[in-house]
PDB file of N, H, CA, C and O in Angstrom:
ATOM      1  N   MET A   1     -15.940  37.273 -11.862  1.00  0.00           N
ATOM      2  CA  MET A   1     -15.919  35.978 -12.759  1.00  0.00           C
ATOM      3  C   MET A   1     -15.485  34.782 -11.833  1.00  0.00           C
ATOM      4  O   MET A   1     -14.618  34.890 -10.966  1.00  0.00           O
ATOM      5  N   THR A   2     -16.194  33.611 -12.117  1.00  0.00           N
ATOM      6  H   THR A   2     -16.898  33.523 -12.822  1.00  0.00           H
ATOM      7  CA  THR A   2     -15.726  32.484 -11.353  1.00  0.00           C
ATOM      8  C   THR A   2     -14.558  31.633 -11.966  1.00  0.00           C
ATOM      9  O   THR A   2     -14.246  31.898 -13.127  1.00  0.00           O
ATOM     10  N   LEU A   3     -13.990  30.802 -11.416  1.00  0.00           N
ATOM     11  H   LEU A   3     -14.243  30.587 -10.473  1.00  0.00           H
ATOM     12  CA  LEU A   3     -12.734  30.110 -11.771  1.00  0.00           C
ATOM     13  C   LEU A   3     -13.048  29.442 -13.077  1.00  0.00           C
ATOM     14  O   LEU A   3     -12.253  29.431 -14.016  1.00  0.00           O
ATOM     15  N   ALA A   4     -14.396  28.810 -13.106  1.00  0.00           N
ATOM     16  H   ALA A   4     -15.042  28.818 -12.343  1.00  0.00           H
ATOM     17  CA  ALA A   4     -14.738  27.903 -14.329  1.00  0.00           C
ATOM     18  C   ALA A   4     -14.822  28.961 -15.529  1.00  0.00           C
ATOM     19  O   ALA A   4     -14.340  28.813 -16.652  1.00  0.00           O
ATOM     20  N   ASP A   5     -15.418  29.874 -15.127  1.00  0.00           N
ATOM     21  H   ASP A   5     -15.809  29.995 -14.215  1.00  0.00           H
ATOM     22  CA  ASP A   5     -15.707  31.038 -16.318  1.00  0.00           C
ATOM     23  C   ASP A   5     -14.366  31.472 -16.904  1.00  0.00           C
ATOM     24  O   ASP A   5     -14.234  31.531 -18.126  1.00  0.00           O
ATOM     25  N   LYS A   6     -13.396  31.771 -16.101  1.00  0.00           N
ATOM     26  H   LYS A   6     -13.503  31.723 -15.107  1.00  0.00           H
ATOM     27  CA  LYS A   6     -12.007  32.078 -16.332  1.00  0.00           C
ATOM     28  C   LYS A   6     -11.305  30.952 -17.252  1.00  0.00           C
ATOM     29  O   LYS A   6     -10.730  31.229 -18.304  1.00  0.00           O
ATOM     30  N   LEU A   7     -11.405  29.850 -16.807  1.00  0.00           N
ATOM     31  H   LEU A   7     -11.872  29.625 -15.951  1.00  0.00           H
ATOM     32  CA  LEU A   7     -10.901  28.567 -17.362  1.00  0.00           C
ATOM     33  C   LEU A   7     -11.550  28.538 -18.840  1.00  0.00           C
ATOM     34  O   LEU A   7     -10.850  28.557 -19.853  1.00  0.00           O
ATOM     35  N   LEU A   8     -12.881  28.493 -18.858  1.00  0.00           N
ATOM     36  H   LEU A   8     -13.450  28.478 -18.036  1.00  0.00           H
ATOM     37  CA  LEU A   8     -13.735  28.432 -20.276  1.00  0.00           C
ATOM     38  C   LEU A   8     -13.169  29.552 -21.233  1.00  0.00           C
ATOM     39  O   LEU A   8     -12.834  29.322 -22.395  1.00  0.00           O
ATOM     40  N   GLN A   9     -13.096  30.800 -20.619  1.00  0.00           N
ATOM     41  H   GLN A   9     -13.368  30.987 -19.675  1.00  0.00           H
ATOM     42  CA  GLN A   9     -12.732  31.954 -21.599  1.00  0.00           C
ATOM     43  C   GLN A   9     -11.453  31.812 -22.104  1.00  0.00           C
ATOM     44  O   GLN A   9     -11.243  32.113 -23.278  1.00  0.00           O
ATOM     45  N   ASP A  10     -10.465  31.350 -21.313  1.00  0.00           N
ATOM     46  H   ASP A  10     -10.636  31.105 -20.359  1.00  0.00           H
ATOM     47  CA  ASP A  10      -9.071  31.181 -21.630  1.00  0.00           C
ATOM     48  C   ASP A  10      -8.896  29.980 -22.633  1.00  0.00           C
ATOM     49  O   ASP A  10      -8.135  29.993 -23.600  1.00  0.00           O
ATOM     50  N   PHE A  11      -9.704  28.955 -22.262  1.00  0.00           N
ATOM     51  H   PHE A  11     -10.322  28.944 -21.477  1.00  0.00           H
ATOM     52  CA  PHE A  11      -9.647  27.511 -23.030  1.00  0.00           C
ATOM     53  C   PHE A  11     -10.206  28.036 -24.693  1.00  0.00           C
ATOM     54  O   PHE A  11      -9.600  27.666 -25.698  1.00  0.00           O
ATOM     55  N   LYS A  12     -11.239  28.792 -24.746  1.00  0.00           N
ATOM     56  H   LYS A  12     -11.732  29.093 -23.929  1.00  0.00           H
ATOM     57  CA  LYS A  12     -11.805  29.045 -25.928  1.00  0.00           C
ATOM     58  C   LYS A  12     -10.826  29.942 -26.943  1.00  0.00           C
ATOM     59  O   LYS A  12     -11.052  30.129 -28.139  1.00  0.00           O
ATOM     60  N   GLU A  13      -9.877  30.369 -26.313  1.00  0.00           N
ATOM     61  H   GLU A  13      -9.694  30.217 -25.341  1.00  0.00           H
ATOM     62  CA  GLU A  13      -8.932  31.460 -27.028  1.00  0.00           C
ATOM     63  C   GLU A  13      -7.732  30.561 -27.556  1.00  0.00           C
ATOM     64  O   GLU A  13      -7.031  31.021 -28.458  1.00  0.00           O
ATOM     65  N   LEU A  14      -7.491  29.430 -27.091  1.00  0.00           N
ATOM     66  H   LEU A  14      -8.060  29.057 -26.358  1.00  0.00           H
ATOM     67  CA  LEU A  14      -6.526  28.643 -27.571  1.00  0.00           C
ATOM     68  C   LEU A  14      -6.697  27.869 -28.841  1.00  0.00           C
ATOM     69  O   LEU A  14      -7.786  27.399 -29.169  1.00  0.00           O
ATOM     70  N   PRO A  15      -5.698  27.755 -29.492  1.00  0.00           N
ATOM     71  CA  PRO A  15      -5.778  27.077 -30.938  1.00  0.00           C
ATOM     72  C   PRO A  15      -6.105  25.572 -30.555  1.00  0.00           C
ATOM     73  O   PRO A  15      -5.853  25.170 -29.419  1.00  0.00           O
ATOM     74  N   ASP A  16      -6.568  24.894 -31.340  1.00  0.00           N
ATOM     75  H   ASP A  16      -6.773  25.220 -32.262  1.00  0.00           H
ATOM     76  CA  ASP A  16      -7.045  23.544 -31.241  1.00  0.00           C
ATOM     77  C   ASP A  16      -6.055  22.627 -30.847  1.00  0.00           C
ATOM     78  O   ASP A  16      -6.456  21.631 -30.244  1.00  0.00           O
ATOM     79  N   GLU A  17      -4.848  22.744 -31.056  1.00  0.00           N
ATOM     80  H   GLU A  17      -4.522  23.553 -31.546  1.00  0.00           H
ATOM     81  CA  GLU A  17      -3.764  21.817 -30.647  1.00  0.00           C
ATOM     82  C   GLU A  17      -3.559  22.048 -29.089  1.00  0.00           C
ATOM     83  O   GLU A  17      -3.355  21.073 -28.366  1.00  0.00           O
ATOM     84  N   LYS A  18      -3.611  23.307 -28.581  1.00  0.00           N
ATOM     85  H   LYS A  18      -3.777  24.099 -29.169  1.00  0.00           H
ATOM     86  CA  LYS A  18      -3.398  23.540 -27.318  1.00  0.00           C
ATOM     87  C   LYS A  18      -4.636  23.143 -26.420  1.00  0.00           C
ATOM     88  O   LYS A  18      -4.531  22.752 -25.257  1.00  0.00           O
ATOM     89  N   LYS A  19      -5.832  23.294 -27.115  1.00  0.00           N
ATOM     90  H   LYS A  19      -5.917  23.611 -28.059  1.00  0.00           H
ATOM     91  CA  LYS A  19      -6.935  22.597 -26.336  1.00  0.00           C
ATOM     92  C   LYS A  19      -6.821  21.260 -26.215  1.00  0.00           C
ATOM     93  O   LYS A  19      -7.227  20.810 -25.144  1.00  0.00           O
ATOM     94  N   ARG A  20      -6.348  20.417 -27.072  1.00  0.00           N
ATOM     95  H   ARG A  20      -6.019  20.783 -27.942  1.00  0.00           H
ATOM     96  CA  ARG A  20      -6.177  19.200 -26.982  1.00  0.00           C
ATOM     97  C   ARG A  20      -5.258  18.740 -25.869  1.00  0.00           C
ATOM     98  O   ARG A  20      -5.500  17.797 -25.116  1.00  0.00           O
ATOM     99  N   GLN A  21      -4.076  19.575 -25.841  1.00  0.00           N
ATOM    100  H   GLN A  21      -3.879  20.342 -26.452  1.00  0.00           H
ATOM    101  CA  GLN A  21      -3.082  19.358 -24.691  1.00  0.00           C
ATOM    102  C   GLN A  21      -3.746  19.526 -23.155  1.00  0.00           C
ATOM    103  O   GLN A  21      -3.410  18.923 -22.135  1.00  0.00           O
ATOM    104  N   VAL A  22      -4.939  20.676 -23.340  1.00  0.00           N
ATOM    105  H   VAL A  22      -5.213  21.166 -24.168  1.00  0.00           H
ATOM    106  CA  VAL A  22      -5.418  20.993 -22.013  1.00  0.00           C
ATOM    107  C   VAL A  22      -6.242  19.733 -21.656  1.00  0.00           C
ATOM    108  O   VAL A  22      -6.172  19.210 -20.544  1.00  0.00           O
ATOM    109  N   ILE A  23      -7.074  19.245 -22.722  1.00  0.00           N
ATOM    110  H   ILE A  23      -7.130  19.670 -23.625  1.00  0.00           H
ATOM    111  CA  ILE A  23      -7.883  18.090 -22.292  1.00  0.00           C
ATOM    112  C   ILE A  23      -7.116  16.946 -21.912  1.00  0.00           C
ATOM    113  O   ILE A  23      -7.446  16.261 -20.943  1.00  0.00           O
ATOM    114  N   ASP A  24      -6.130  16.699 -22.599  1.00  0.00           N
ATOM    115  H   ASP A  24      -5.862  17.255 -23.386  1.00  0.00           H
ATOM    116  CA  ASP A  24      -5.167  15.365 -22.260  1.00  0.00           C
ATOM    117  C   ASP A  24      -4.693  15.558 -20.940  1.00  0.00           C
ATOM    118  O   ASP A  24      -4.570  14.592 -20.187  1.00  0.00           O
ATOM    119  N   PHE A  25      -4.352  16.971 -20.506  1.00  0.00           N
ATOM    120  H   PHE A  25      -4.452  17.756 -21.118  1.00  0.00           H
ATOM    121  CA  PHE A  25      -3.894  17.070 -19.021  1.00  0.00           C
ATOM    122  C   PHE A  25      -4.794  16.962 -17.977  1.00  0.00           C
ATOM    123  O   PHE A  25      -4.454  16.559 -16.865  1.00  0.00           O
ATOM    124  N   VAL A  26      -6.118  17.354 -18.311  1.00  0.00           N
ATOM    125  H   VAL A  26      -6.395  17.682 -19.214  1.00  0.00           H
ATOM    126  CA  VAL A  26      -7.163  17.019 -17.365  1.00  0.00           C
ATOM    127  C   VAL A  26      -7.516  15.645 -17.264  1.00  0.00           C
ATOM    128  O   VAL A  26      -8.023  15.242 -16.218  1.00  0.00           O
ATOM    129  N   GLU A  27      -7.300  14.827 -18.281  1.00  0.00           N
ATOM    130  H   GLU A  27      -6.888  15.155 -19.132  1.00  0.00           H
ATOM    131  CA  GLU A  27      -7.565  13.492 -18.167  1.00  0.00           C
ATOM    132  C   GLU A  27      -6.532  12.799 -17.344  1.00  0.00           C
ATOM    133  O   GLU A  27      -6.835  11.900 -16.561  1.00  0.00           O
ATOM    134  N   PHE A  28      -5.347  13.206 -17.518  1.00  0.00           N
ATOM    135  H   PHE A  28      -5.100  13.937 -18.154  1.00  0.00           H
ATOM    136  CA  PHE A  28      -4.072  12.818 -16.778  1.00  0.00           C
ATOM    137  C   PHE A  28      -4.389  13.072 -15.387  1.00  0.00           C
ATOM    138  O   PHE A  28      -4.340  12.090 -14.646  1.00  0.00           O
ATOM    139  N   LEU A  29      -4.700  14.174 -14.888  1.00  0.00           N
ATOM    140  H   LEU A  29      -4.739  14.972 -15.489  1.00  0.00           H
ATOM    141  CA  LEU A  29      -5.201  14.499 -13.508  1.00  0.00           C
ATOM    142  C   LEU A  29      -6.174  13.508 -13.004  1.00  0.00           C
ATOM    143  O   LEU A  29      -5.978  12.787 -12.026  1.00  0.00           O
ATOM    144  N   ARG A  30      -7.371  13.522 -13.831  1.00  0.00           N
ATOM    145  H   ARG A  30      -7.530  14.108 -14.626  1.00  0.00           H
ATOM    146  CA  ARG A  30      -8.226  12.609 -13.491  1.00  0.00           C
ATOM    147  C   ARG A  30      -7.907  11.215 -12.964  1.00  0.00           C
ATOM    148  O   ARG A  30      -8.335  10.689 -11.937  1.00  0.00           O
ATOM    149  N   ALA A  31      -6.996  10.678 -13.953  1.00  0.00           N
ATOM    150  H   ALA A  31      -6.648  11.104 -14.788  1.00  0.00           H
ATOM    151  CA  ALA A  31      -6.712   9.270 -13.924  1.00  0.00           C
ATOM    152  C   ALA A  31      -5.646   8.977 -12.653  1.00  0.00           C
ATOM    153  O   ALA A  31      -5.612   7.954 -11.970  1.00  0.00           O
ATOM    154  N   LYS A  32      -4.840  10.089 -12.539  1.00  0.00           N
ATOM    155  H   LYS A  32      -4.868  10.921 -13.094  1.00  0.00           H
ATOM    156  CA  LYS A  32      -4.032  10.200 -11.363  1.00  0.00           C
ATOM    157  C   LYS A  32      -4.933  10.202  -9.923  1.00  0.00           C
ATOM    158  O   LYS A  32      -4.655   9.427  -9.008  1.00  0.00           O
ATOM    159  N   GLN A  33      -5.715  10.886  -9.869  1.00  0.00           N
ATOM    160  H   GLN A  33      -5.941  11.516 -10.612  1.00  0.00           H
ATOM    161  CA  GLN A  33      -6.639  11.059  -8.636  1.00  0.00           C
ATOM    162  C   GLN A  33      -7.360   9.710  -8.552  1.00  0.00           C
ATOM    163  O   GLN A  33      -7.437   9.236  -7.419  1.00  0.00           O
ATOM    164  N   GLN A  34      -7.895   9.017  -9.546  1.00  0.00           N
ATOM    165  H   GLN A  34      -7.832   9.402 -10.467  1.00  0.00           H
ATOM    166  CA  GLN A  34      -8.552   7.678  -9.461  1.00  0.00           C
ATOM    167  C   GLN A  34      -7.427   6.673  -8.964  1.00  0.00           C
ATOM    168  O   GLN A  34      -7.721   5.772  -8.179  1.00  0.00           O
ATOM    169  N   GLN A  35      -6.244   6.830  -9.396  1.00  0.00           N
ATOM    170  H   GLN A  35      -6.005   7.562 -10.034  1.00  0.00           H
ATOM    171  CA  GLN A  35      -5.261   5.724  -9.027  1.00  0.00           C
ATOM    172  C   GLN A  35      -4.935   5.933  -7.557  1.00  0.00           C
ATOM    173  O   GLN A  35      -4.813   4.961  -6.811  1.00  0.00           O
ATOM    174  N   GLU A  36      -4.776   7.324  -7.078  1.00  0.00           N
ATOM    175  H   GLU A  36      -4.875   8.113  -7.684  1.00  0.00           H
ATOM    176  CA  GLU A  36      -4.536   7.466  -5.763  1.00  0.00           C
ATOM    177  C   GLU A  36      -5.672   7.073  -4.811  1.00  0.00           C
ATOM    178  O   GLU A  36      -5.437   6.679  -3.669  1.00  0.00           O
ATOM    179  N   LEU A  37      -6.848   7.185  -5.286  1.00  0.00           N
ATOM    180  H   LEU A  37      -7.039   7.506  -6.214  1.00  0.00           H
ATOM    181  CA  LEU A  37      -8.114   6.704  -4.459  1.00  0.00           C
ATOM    182  C   LEU A  37      -8.121   5.171  -4.359  1.00  0.00           C
ATOM    183  O   LEU A  37      -8.496   4.616  -3.326  1.00  0.00           O
ATOM    184  N   GLU A  38      -7.670   4.433  -5.529  1.00  0.00           N
ATOM    185  H   GLU A  38      -7.365   4.884  -6.368  1.00  0.00           H
ATOM    186  CA  GLU A  38      -7.661   2.932  -5.341  1.00  0.00           C
ATOM    187  C   GLU A  38      -6.550   2.549  -4.678  1.00  0.00           C
ATOM    188  O   GLU A  38      -6.642   1.492  -4.055  1.00  0.00           O
ATOM    189  N   GLN A  39      -5.338   3.236  -4.641  1.00  0.00           N
ATOM    190  H   GLN A  39      -5.263   4.095  -5.147  1.00  0.00           H
ATOM    191  CA  GLN A  39      -4.364   2.793  -3.674  1.00  0.00           C
ATOM    192  C   GLN A  39      -4.691   2.938  -2.205  1.00  0.00           C
ATOM    193  O   GLN A  39      -4.370   2.155  -1.311  1.00  0.00           O
ATOM    194  N   MET A  40      -5.355   4.023  -2.097  1.00  0.00           N
ATOM    195  H   MET A  40      -5.615   4.659  -2.823  1.00  0.00           H
ATOM    196  CA  MET A  40      -5.897   4.496  -0.698  1.00  0.00           C
ATOM    197  C   MET A  40      -6.840   3.353  -0.257  1.00  0.00           C
ATOM    198  O   MET A  40      -6.748   2.867   0.871  1.00  0.00           O
ATOM    199  N   MET A  41      -7.654   2.976  -1.072  1.00  0.00           N
ATOM    200  H   MET A  41      -7.729   3.372  -1.988  1.00  0.00           H
ATOM    201  CA  MET A  41      -8.691   1.948  -0.747  1.00  0.00           C
ATOM    202  C   MET A  41      -7.974   0.493  -0.526  1.00  0.00           C
ATOM    203  O   MET A  41      -8.414  -0.255   0.346  1.00  0.00           O
ATOM    204  N   ASP A  42      -6.859   0.111  -1.336  1.00  0.00           N
ATOM    205  H   ASP A  42      -6.502   0.719  -2.044  1.00  0.00           H
ATOM    206  CA  ASP A  42      -6.200  -1.098  -1.169  1.00  0.00           C
ATOM    207  C   ASP A  42      -5.458  -1.073   0.007  1.00  0.00           C
ATOM    208  O   ASP A  42      -5.343  -2.106   0.667  1.00  0.00           O
ATOM    209  N   SER A  43      -4.820   0.211   0.439  1.00  0.00           N
ATOM    210  H   SER A  43      -4.913   1.050  -0.097  1.00  0.00           H
ATOM    211  CA  SER A  43      -4.288   0.274   1.696  1.00  0.00           C
ATOM    212  C   SER A  43      -5.297   0.016   2.866  1.00  0.00           C
ATOM    213  O   SER A  43      -5.016  -0.897   3.643  1.00  0.00           O
ATOM    214  N   VAL A  44      -6.369   0.687   3.050  1.00  0.00           N
ATOM    215  H   VAL A  44      -6.597   1.428   2.419  1.00  0.00           H
ATOM    216  CA  VAL A  44      -7.611   0.532   3.807  1.00  0.00           C
ATOM    217  C   VAL A  44      -7.857  -0.920   4.011  1.00  0.00           C
ATOM    218  O   VAL A  44      -7.866  -1.405   5.143  1.00  0.00           O
ATOM    219  N   ILE A  45      -8.052  -1.609   2.959  1.00  0.00           N
ATOM    220  H   ILE A  45      -8.044  -1.216   2.040  1.00  0.00           H
ATOM    221  CA  ILE A  45      -8.341  -3.019   2.956  1.00  0.00           C
ATOM    222  C   ILE A  45      -7.473  -3.864   3.468  1.00  0.00           C
ATOM    223  O   ILE A  45      -7.800  -4.740   4.269  1.00  0.00           O
ATOM    224  N   ALA A  46      -6.284  -3.676   3.048  1.00  0.00           N
ATOM    225  H   ALA A  46      -6.018  -2.964   2.397  1.00  0.00           H
ATOM    226  CA  ALA A  46      -4.775  -4.392   3.597  1.00  0.00           C
ATOM    227  C   ALA A  46      -4.799  -4.179   4.926  1.00  0.00           C
ATOM    228  O   ALA A  46      -4.602  -5.181   5.614  1.00  0.00           O
ATOM    229  N   GLU A  47      -5.021  -2.961   5.591  1.00  0.00           N
ATOM    230  H   GLU A  47      -5.181  -2.148   5.032  1.00  0.00           H
ATOM    231  CA  GLU A  47      -4.722  -2.662   6.984  1.00  0.00           C
ATOM    232  C   GLU A  47      -5.739  -3.433   8.113  1.00  0.00           C
ATOM    233  O   GLU A  47      -5.531  -3.755   9.283  1.00  0.00           O
ATOM    234  N   ASN A  48      -6.999  -3.594   7.187  1.00  0.00           N
ATOM    235  H   ASN A  48      -7.168  -3.333   6.236  1.00  0.00           H
ATOM    236  CA  ASN A  48      -8.157  -4.057   7.937  1.00  0.00           C
ATOM    237  C   ASN A  48      -8.719  -5.402   7.548  1.00  0.00           C
ATOM    238  O   ASN A  48      -9.862  -5.784   7.797  1.00  0.00           O
ATOM    239  N   LYS A  49      -7.839  -6.036   6.948  1.00  0.00           N
ATOM    240  H   LYS A  49      -6.910  -5.726   6.745  1.00  0.00           H
ATOM    241  CA  LYS A  49      -8.183  -7.418   6.132  1.00  0.00           C
ATOM    242  C   LYS A  49      -8.885  -8.179   7.342  1.00  0.00           C
ATOM    243  O   LYS A  49     -10.069  -8.498   7.232  1.00  0.00           O
ATOM    244  N   GLU A  50      -8.236  -8.444   8.383  1.00  0.00           N
ATOM    245  H   GLU A  50      -7.274  -8.185   8.473  1.00  0.00           H
ATOM    246  CA  GLU A  50      -8.630  -9.396   9.477  1.00  0.00           C
ATOM    247  C   GLU A  50     -10.280  -9.041   9.987  1.00  0.00           C
ATOM    248  O   GLU A  50     -11.118  -9.914  10.211  1.00  0.00           O
ATOM    249  N   ALA A  51     -10.499  -7.668  10.097  1.00  0.00           N
ATOM    250  H   ALA A  51      -9.818  -6.959   9.914  1.00  0.00           H
ATOM    251  CA  ALA A  51     -11.556  -7.086  10.448  1.00  0.00           C
ATOM    252  C   ALA A  51     -12.658  -7.506   9.410  1.00  0.00           C
ATOM    253  O   ALA A  51     -13.702  -8.076   9.724  1.00  0.00           O
ATOM    254  N   PHE A  52     -12.301  -7.160   8.154  1.00  0.00           N
ATOM    255  H   PHE A  52     -11.453  -6.697   7.899  1.00  0.00           H
ATOM    256  CA  PHE A  52     -13.190  -7.352   6.918  1.00  0.00           C
ATOM    257  C   PHE A  52     -13.551  -8.949   6.927  1.00  0.00           C
ATOM    258  O   PHE A  52     -14.671  -9.355   6.616  1.00  0.00           O
ATOM    259  N   LEU A  53     -12.604  -9.705   7.271  1.00  0.00           N
ATOM    260  H   LEU A  53     -11.695  -9.375   7.524  1.00  0.00           H
ATOM    261  CA  LEU A  53     -12.872 -11.275   7.014  1.00  0.00           C
ATOM    262  C   LEU A  53     -13.776 -11.561   8.151  1.00  0.00           C
ATOM    263  O   LEU A  53     -14.777 -12.240   7.922  1.00  0.00           O
ATOM    264  N   GLU A  54     -13.556 -11.145   9.304  1.00  0.00           N
ATOM    265  H   GLU A  54     -12.743 -10.593   9.490  1.00  0.00           H
ATOM    266  CA  GLU A  54     -14.552 -11.253  10.325  1.00  0.00           C
ATOM    267  C   GLU A  54     -16.006 -10.812  10.203  1.00  0.00           C
ATOM    268  O   GLU A  54     -16.953 -11.489  10.603  1.00  0.00           O
ATOM    269  N   LEU A  55     -16.094  -9.740   9.675  1.00  0.00           N
ATOM    270  H   LEU A  55     -15.325  -9.190   9.350  1.00  0.00           H
ATOM    271  CA  LEU A  55     -17.350  -9.104   9.306  1.00  0.00           C
ATOM    272  C   LEU A  55     -17.980  -9.938   8.098  1.00  0.00           C
ATOM    273  O   LEU A  55     -19.170  -9.892   7.785  1.00  0.00           O
ATOM    274  N   ALA A  56     -17.178 -10.568   7.581  1.00  0.00           N
ATOM    275  H   ALA A  56     -16.211 -10.605   7.836  1.00  0.00           H
ATOM    276  CA  ALA A  56     -17.756 -11.422   6.266  1.00  0.00           C
ATOM    277  C   ALA A  56     -18.594 -12.503   6.748  1.00  0.00           C
ATOM    278  O   ALA A  56     -19.530 -12.925   6.070  1.00  0.00           O
ATOM    279  N   LYS A  57     -18.283 -12.997   7.953  1.00  0.00           N
ATOM    280  H   LYS A  57     -17.522 -12.654   8.504  1.00  0.00           H
ATOM    281  CA  LYS A  57     -18.806 -14.341   8.473  1.00  0.00           C
ATOM    282  C   LYS A  57     -20.224 -14.306   8.721  1.00  0.00           C
ATOM    283  O   LYS A  57     -20.802 -15.307   9.143  1.00  0.00           O
TER     284      LYS A  57
END
């Protein structure tokens, strides 16, 4: 059984309120991951601002 199969099987057995909590948690993790990616990109841009400005010419 794959990890996805196990997760889906366990998810199906939960009551609706618990399913909503699982979905909320997954959405939280995705938002956190997106925020971390954006912070990393902001850092890369800030650290290389002069190079980017030079390339933009």
